[in-house]
N, C-alpha and C positions, 0 to 999 in steps of 0.2 A: 560571355558577357556582352550585353548590347552596348554599342558605342553610344556615348552621350548625345552625339549629333543626331542619331536616329531616334533616340528617346525624346529629345527636345522637339524634333519634328513631329512626333506622334502625339505629344502632350500639349503643344502650344495651341492657343485659341486661334482658329483660322482667320477670323475677322480682325484679330489684333496682330497678325503675323508681322506686319511691317513695323510694329512698335516694339517687338522683341529685339533682344541683342542679336546682331548679325553674326552669330557664332561661326558660320561657314566662312565669311569673309575674313574674320579674324584668324581663323585657322590657316587660310591661304597666306596671310601676312607672316605668320609664324614659320611657315615653310620657306618663305623668302629669306627670313632670318637664318634659317638652317642651311639653306643653299649658299648664302653669302659667305659661309665659313669654309665651304668645300674648296674653292679655287686656291685660297691661301694655304691650306693644309697640303693640297696636292703639289703646289709649287714648291713648298719647303721640302717635301719628301723627294721630289724629282731633282732638285738643284744641289750644288756644293759637293764636297768630297764625302767619303764614307763616314768619317769621324763626325762631321757636322750632322749627317742624317741620324746617327745614333743619339747625339745629344738632343736633336730636335724631337726625336721620338720619345726620349725620356722626358723632355719638357711637356710633350703632349699628354703623356700619361700622368704627370704631376698635375697638370691642369685639370684633367678628369678627376683625379683624386680630390683636388681642391673644390671642385664643383659638388662632390658628394658630401662634403662636411656641412655642418649645420650653422656655420657662421653666417649671419645675415648682413649683407652689405646694403647700406642705404644709398642706392643708386638713383632713386627717384624722390621727388618731392611734389605732393599733390596740393594744390591751392584751391580753395573754394571761394568763389566770388558771388555776390548777390547783385543782380541787375536792379538799378533803381527804377521805381515806378511799377514794374511787374512783380518784383520780389522773387524772381526765379533764381535758383542756385545754378551756377556754372562751375564745372570742374576743369582745371587745367593742370597738366603734369609737366614738371621741369626735370630734365635729366641732370642729376648732380655728379655724374661721372661719365667720362668719355671712354669708349672702348671700340673695338674693331668694327662692330656692327652698328655704329652710331646712327647712320642714315636710316636703316631699316627699322631699328628700335624706336627712333623718333617718329617714324610713320605709324608704327604699331600703337604707341601710346596716344598719338593724336586721334587715331581711329577709336581707341578704347575710350578716350574722353568723350568723343561724339556719341558713342553708344550709351555711355553712362548718363550723359545729359539728356539724350532722347528718352531713355527709360524713365529717369526721374521725373521729367517734365510731363510725360504721358500719365504716369501713375498719379502725380499730383492733380492733374486736370480731371481724371476719371474719379478720383477719390472726392474731390470737391463736388462733382456732379451727383455722386451717390449720397453724399451727406445732404445735399440740398433736397434730393428726392426723398430721403428719410424724414426730413423736417416737414416736407409737404404731406407725406403720408401720415405722420403723427397728427398733423392739423386736420386732415380729412377724417381720420378715425375719431378724433375728439368731437368733431361736428356730428358724425353718425351716432356716436354714443349718447350725446345730449339730445338729439332728435328722437332716438329710440326711448329715451327716458320720458320725454314729453308725450310721446304716443302712449307709453305705458300708463302714465298718470291719467291721461284722457280716458283710456279704456276703463280705469278704475272708477273715475267720476261717472261715466256713462253706464256702469254696470247696474243691474236691477237692484242690488242691495243698497246702492247709494242713491238712486233716483226714485225708488218706490215702484208701485205696481203700475203706474200710469205709463211707464216706458218699457217696452218689450225689447228683449235682447235677441237679435236676429242672427248674430254671428260674431265673429272676432272683432269686427269693426262696425261703427255706426253706419246706418243707411245713408245713401247720397242725399244731398240737399236738393229740395224742390225749388223751382223758380218762385213759387208763391211765398216761400220763406223769407224772401227779400222785400216783401210788401211793407209799406209804412206801418200797417196794423201789427204785423208780426215782428217788426224790427225796432220797437220802441226802446224804452229804457229798462227793459226787463233784466232781471239778474242773470238770466241764461245768456242773453245777448252780450252783456258786459263781460261775462266769463269767457265767451268766445272771443271777444275783442282782446281780452288779456291773454288768451292762449296764442292768438295770432302774434301779439306783441312779444310773447315769450319765444316763439319760434324765430321771429325777426331778431331779437336781441341775442339769441344763441348764435345766429349766423354772424351778426356784428362782432360779437366777442371773438370769433374765429377769423376775423379779417375780411369778411364779405361786406362790400360797400353798398350803399343805397342812395337813391335820389328821391326828390319830392319829400324832403323831410318835413316840410310844412304841412302837407296833406296828411302825412302819417301822424303828426302831433294832433291834428284835428280828429283823426280816427280814434286816437287814444282818449281824447276828451269827450268823444261821442257827438261832435259837431257834424251835421249832415252825414249821418252814418251810412245812409244807403249808397251814396256816391263814393264815399270813402272806402267802404268795405267791398264794393263790387268792381271798382275801376282802378283805384289808386294802388292797392296791393299788387295788382298785375304788373304795374310799371315800377314797382318799388325795387325789385331785385335786379341788379345789373350784372352780378357776377355768376348767376345760376342760369344754365342753358338747358338743363334736363327737365323734361316734363315731370319727372319724379318730384322735384323740389317746387316747381311751379304749382303743382296740385296742393302743396302744403299751404301756400299763401292764397291761392285762388279760391279754395273751398274751406274757409275757416269754420263754417258751421255744419259742414258735411263730413264726408269720409276723409280724414286727414291723409291717409296714405294706404295703398293696398299692400297687403303682406308680401305679395310677389315682388312688388317694386322695391320694397325695403331689403328684401333678400338679394335682389339684383344688385343694388348699390353695395351691399356687404360683400357680395361676390367680386365685384370690381375692385374694391379696396383690398380684398384678400389676395386676388391675383396680382395686384401691384406689389404687395409685400413679398410674394413668392418670387417675382421677377427681380425685385431689389436684392433679395437674399442670393438669388442665383448670380446676379452681377457682382455682388460682393465676393462670392466664392471664386468667380473667375479672376477678379482682381487680386485676390489672395494667391491664387495659382500663378498668376502673372509675376508677382513679387518673388515667390519662392524659385520658380524656374530661372528667372533672370539672375538671382543671387548665385545659384548653382553654376550657371553659364559663366559668370565673371570668375568664380573660383576655379573652374575647370580650365578656362583659357589662360589664366595667370599661372597655373601650375605647369601648363605646357610651355609657357614662355620661360619659366625658371629652368625647366629641363633642357630646353634648346640653347638658351643664352648663357647657361652656367652662372646665373645671377639669382639673388633672393629678393625679387621685387614684389612678390605676391603679398607678403605680410603688410607692407606699407600701403599698398593700393587697396587691399581688402578692408583695411581699417576704415578707409574713407568710404568704401562702398557700403559697409555696414552702418556708417554714420549717416548715409544719404537718406532722403525722406522715404523712398520706396521700401526700404528695409527697417528703418527705425520707427516709422510711424505705426501706431497701434489703433488708429481710428477705425480701420476696416474691421478688425477683430472685435473691437467694442461695439460697433454698429451691428455686426452680425449677432452678438450676444443679445443686444437690445431687441432686434427683430425676432429672434427666437422666443424671448420672454413675452413680447407683445403678442406674437402669433399664438403662442401656447395658451395665453390667458383669454384672449378675445375671440379666437377662431377654433380653438380645439378643446374648450372646457377644461383647461389646465391639464390636459393629457399630452405630455411631451412626445410620447411615442406616436400619437396621431399627428401631432404637428410636424414631426420630422418626415412623415410620409408625404406631406405636401411640400415641405421645404427641400428635402433631399430624396426625391423619388428614386427608387431603385430600378435600374434597367435590367430587363430580363436577359439572361445570358444565353448565347446561342446553344441550342440543344442538338446533340448528335442524332436524336431521334428525328428532328425535322430533316436533316440531311439524308438519313436513311429512307424516310418516307418519300423524299423527292426522287431518290434513285429507284425506289420500288415502283412508284407511280409512273416514272418515265419508261422503265422496263415493261410494265404492263401495257402502257399506251402503244409502244412499238409492236409488241406481240399481238395485241388485239387489232391493231391496223393492218398488219400482215394477214391475220385471219379474215378481216373484213374484205380485203382486196381479193382474196382467193374465193370467198363465198360470192361476192359480187360477180366475179367472172363465171363461176359455175352456174349461178342462177340466171345469168343473162340480164342482170338488172339494168344494164345500160344499153340494151338492144333497142332497135327502133320501135318495137311494139310496146315496151314497158317504160321507156324513158319519160314521156310526158307526166304520167301519174306520179311516179317516184320523184321526179325532179321538182314537181310543183308543190307536192305535199310534205315530203321528207327533207329535201335538200335545204329549204330556207331555215328550218329549225337548227339543223346541224351546222349550217354556215354561221348562224348567230354565235353558237358556242365556240366554233373554231376561231372566228375573228376576235371574240372576247378573250379567249385563252391566249391568242397570239399578242394581243394588247397587254395582257397581264405579264406575259413572258418578257416583252420589251420593257415593261416597267421594272421587272426584276433586274434586267440588265442595267437600266438606268440607276437603280438603287445601288448596285454593286460598283458601278463606275463612279457615282457620286461619293460613295464611301471611300473608295480607293484613292480618289483625288482630294479628299478632305473638304468636300463641298457640304456645308451644314444644311442639308435639305429639311431636316426636322424643324430647324429654326425658321427657315424661309417659309415653309408651309404652315408653321405654327402647330406642328404635331407634338403630341406628348411622347417623349422618348421612351416611356415605359410600355406604351401600347402601340407605337408606330410599327408598320410593317418593315421587316428587313428583307433582303434580296432572297434569302432562302425561303422565307414565308411566301413571297410572291411566286417563286418557282413552284412551290408546293401547291398553291392554289391553281396555277395554270396546268400543272401536270395532272392533278387530281380531277380537274374539270374535264380535261380532254380524255382521261382514262374512262370516266363515267360516260362521256358522250359516245366514244367509239364502242364501248361495251354495249350501250343501248342500240347503236347501229347494227352491231353483230346479232344482238338479240332479235331486232326487227327482221333481219334476213332469215334467221333460224325459224322464227314463227311463220314467216311467209312461206318458207320451204316445207314446213310441217302441214301446210294446207289451210291455214287460217285466211280468212278473206281480208283484202286490203282495207275494207271499211272498219275492221276490228283492230288491226295492228297499226294503222296509220295514226291512231290516237296516241301511240307511245311517245313520239317526239313532244307532242303538246303536254303530256303528263310530266315529262322531264323538265320542260320549261316552267310548268307550274310549281314543281318541286323546288327548283332553284329560287324562284320568286319568293316562296314560303320561307326558304332558308335565309334569304336576304333580310326579311323583315322579322325573323324569329327573335323573340325577346330573351331567350335563354342565352346564358354566357357560354356559348360554344362557337367554334369556327370563326374567330376573330370578330367578336361582336363590336368592339369599339371602332374597328375599321369599317364594318358594315353600316353602322349608324352614322359614321362620319360621312360615308358615301351618300347615304340617303339625304343627309342634311345638305350636302353640297349640291346634289341634284335638285332639291327643293329650291335652293337659292338661285340656281340657274333658270329653272322653269318659271319662277316668280320674278325674274328680272323685269324691270329695274326697281323692284320694291325694296329688296335687301341691299345693304351696303356691300360692295364688291371687294372681297379679299383676294389675295394672290391665288390661293387654292381654288377659288371659284372660277376665275377666268382661265386658269390653267386646265381645269377639268372641262370647261366649255370648249377650249381649243381641241381637246381630245375628241369631243363629240363631233366637231366638224370633220374629223377623219373617219368617223364611223357612220356616215350616212348610209352606205350599203347595209350595215347592220340594222339600222332603223327601218329600212325598206323591207328587210327579211322579217322583222318583227310585225310589220303591217300585214304582210302576206300570211304569216303564221296566225296572227290574231283573227284574220278573216276566215281561215280554214277552221279554227277552233269554234268560232261562233256559228259557222255554217253547220258544223257537226253537232253542236249542242242544240241548235234550233231545228235539227233534222231537215235542213235545206241544203242538199248536197249539190250546190251549184258552184263548183270550184272555179269554173271559168269566170264568174263574176269577180273573183279575187285577183284577176290578171287583166281585166279590161273593163270598159265602161266609164261613164262620166265620174261616178263617185270615186272609182279607183284612181283616175287621173287627178282629181282634185286633192285627194289624200297624198298622192305622189308628189305633187307640187308643194304641199304643205311640209312634208318631211324633207324635201330637198333643200329648202331654204330655212327651215325652223332652227337648226343649230347656229346658222349665220345670224339669224334674227336675234336669238338670245345673246350671242356675243356682241352684236351691235348695241343692244340695249344695255349691256354691262358697260360698254365704252361711254354711252351717254350718261349713265349714272356716275361713272368715275369723273367725267367732265363736270357734271353738276356739283359733285363733292369737292373736287380739286381745282376746278377752273383752269385746267390745263388743255390747251388747244390740241396737243398731240393726241389726246383721247378722241377728239372729233375726227382727226386724220385717220386714226386706227379704225373708227367706225366706218369711215368711207371705204376701207378695204373690204369689210364684211358686207357692205351694201353692194359693191361691185361683185362680190362672190355670189350673192343672192341672185343678182340679174343674170350672171353666167349660168347658174344652176337651173333657173327657169328656162332659159334659152336652150340649154342642153336637153332638158326633159322634153320640151316641145319639139325639138328637132328629131329626137329619137322616135317620135310618133308621126311627124309630118316631114317627110324627106323632100322638101322643096328648096330652091336656091335662096329665097328670102330668109328663111329660118337658118339656113346654112351660114349665110353672111352674118346674121345677128349672133349666131353661136360662136363663130370664129372671132368676131370683133370683141364680144364681151369676154370670152375666155382668155384672149390675149391680154386685154387690159387688166382683168382680175389676176392673171398669173404674174404679170409684170409688177403689179402692185404688191402681190404677196411676196414675191422674191425680194423686192426692195425692203419691205418690212422685216422679212426674215433675216436678212444679212446685216442691215444697218441698225434697225431698232431692237430686234429681239436678240440677235447674236453679237451686235457691236462690231461687226467686221467692216471691210471695205474702207478702212481709214487710210488715205494715201500718205498721211504724215506720221503714221505709226512707226515705231522702231522694228516691228515685224511687218514686212511689206504687205499692204492690203488686208491686214488683220486688225488686231488691237494691241495696245502696249503690253497688257498683262495677259498671259496665257497659262492655263492650268496644265495642259498636256505639254510634254517637253519636245515632242516631234511635231514641228510645224506643218509637215506634209500632210498630216491627218486632217488638218483644218482645210487645206486646199482641196483635198479629195472630198471632204464633207460638203464643201460648197458645190462642187460639180455633181455629186450625188443628189443633193437637194434639188438642183436644176432639173436633172433628168426625171426625177420622181414627181416634180411638180407639173410636168407636161405629159403625163400618161393619158390625159383626156383626149389626146390626138387620135387614139384608136377609135373614138366614138364615130368619126366620119370616114374611117377607112373601110368599113363594111367587109370584114373578113368573112369569106364563105366557109362557115363551119357548121356543124350540126348543133342540135339543141343542147346536148350534153357538153360538147366542146365550148359552146357559148357561155354556159353557166360556169364552167371551170375557168374560162378566161376572165369572166367577171369576178370570180372569187380571187383569182391571182392579182388582179389590179387592186381589188380592195385590200388584199394583204399587203401589197407593196405600199399603199398609202398608210397603213398601220405601221409598217416598218419605217417609213419616212417620218411619221410623227414621233416614234420612239427615238429616232436619230435626232430629230429637232429638239426634243425635250432636254437632252443632255446639255447642248450649247445654250439653250434658253436659261436654264438654271445656273449654268456656269457664269453667264453674264450677270445674272442677279446676284450671285454670290460675290463676284468681284466688285459690284456696286456697294454691297454691304461692307466689304473689306476697305474700300476707298473711304467710307464714312465711319469705319470702326464700329459698326452696328453689330453687337454680339448679344444684346438683350432687347426683347421687344418692349415697346411702349404701350402700357395699358391705360386706356382712357379712364378718367376719374369722374365721379358723380358731380364734384364741385370744381368749376374752372373759372378762374378770374378773367374778367373782361373789362377793359379800360374804357370801352366805347359807351356812350350814353344813349338813352332811348330818345 
């Protein structure tokens, strides 16, 4: 049977861990009560004559017998007090009977009262927040339903059957309004204009009924009466709504005579409200779990106290626990039922089964087949790699005569897949560690638990990718040994690359389609920075790209060779030299840093936080260092050497500072964990110190650039690949501590449910 302490640790909400009953501390206090009895019993057994020891032992057994009886002794009295002003309930326990363990018992019940008060107050606070969110969502839904009704009525009025043959129906919604429609000739006192004014008034009155405030009421009344209609209809409605910030709702008032709303926009608003209901239901479920787990924890710990102290205190105390708000309140259950009813009616067409798929998504269980495939792919990879090493040696593929052609055309493609596979393997290690340490990475990244990758899935992708690539390398050598010309078989790596690109964008629901499409969407957001609002997953992925600059360079070379082969211009030397090659190399070297800098600029624009500008400075310094490094690799003179060293030292120092202090939260001299942070996920502190040292070493691998090792062409490429692999390993190592720090920030603010933006937001400021 699993101990309850382990069960509690496995089931509790990580972000609310500090708000749960400190079951482990209470267990320690019970052990102190138990140990306080041992010296007295030992002293009695060791002292006096033989006859006294017999009677003492008899008394001890009688006491044990008395403990086993069912008589309940009222040794405690729990009082409930209400604090004036706040209305919070405070529980205090008084000992109604003194016994030998009085001091330890008094400490135990004092701690128990603190835990009960903490749980009760946290539950009450969270319950109030969820009830308030529920009221807000009901209000939002009512606005949406009334607006949809207005749109539906307008569509019926504008349909051909109601307007006659003079008006053609071109789609689901009317055509946009032309500027000429606002002229005085067309805007007179016609019935159509009055109808449009009344429709605008209907929209505005709908919003007012739902608590949306307005200004310029005088102008609006003039619009209703038809006074100065041109100015009233074109300008004042724009300034009328102070509570609505979305363009979706501004279009409703700005274009009263045209297209009221686009179908896609109304669907977007409906999706926002639907997502908010899903998150509310999830939060209510977490609060319900919080209540039940704490109730069981109080019951278990009081039973342990009864067993150790030979007293029956659990009955009286549990009565008060059951009367407390976090157990007796039924608001959460009733609100969950209301959410289920509303969601089923308005978002699932009265199909409860469909509604439950949204509200309670089922997580896919770990399959043994995935584990089997990981082992099979790994074994195939090792076997094929050994075969490749033997064939490469027998064919003399790395000899002085063959090395340039092979290393220039084949090596870059295989290096791309090797680095990508290594990065995926490190991500799988991250997923395993995050799951082991209860870091809620799905919540942080806003991934769907039902479709998010697990560590076994990441390992399967990595292993299958490398198995395919090494198999293609073996096939390439076999075809070469069979007598095929290099011009024919060197296209094999390019074909493999195109195959995986096609698999990435494949619309079929195979090979982790949700993950593939999520990756494409994130890459789009990164490339289009700063157009899109930056989420954590966006800048996290952009940070990964800054560690894959060698991979991007290999893609540049591969693309050049493919185009040269397609265009029948076999000038492979142009892919490794020339002005165009240098310009593209410069762009690729600083492009990931540029994307990340633009993300920081966008975050500063959205949040007005100066720290984002400071973070942008880090990536600007990295861009300067990258340009200086590429230039020095082509021009070995003292000027560029000095610029390269200065820029690299500054950029490295900047990056290390940001890694340790901002991203990881380390180097706090006042922390209770010396030079770390107050809260740590890993129990062994030495791991953190070793990680700091490792990150410093891997950050300065650029030193080899100006050392000029005298090695051959093949050895130079292998050294380049080794350094690129070390940077990928450093990034995977960095990922764990970055997300650990983010998780602890969520824990510090008790953030267990994401906040979904709503289409209607109240704003007290005036225009």
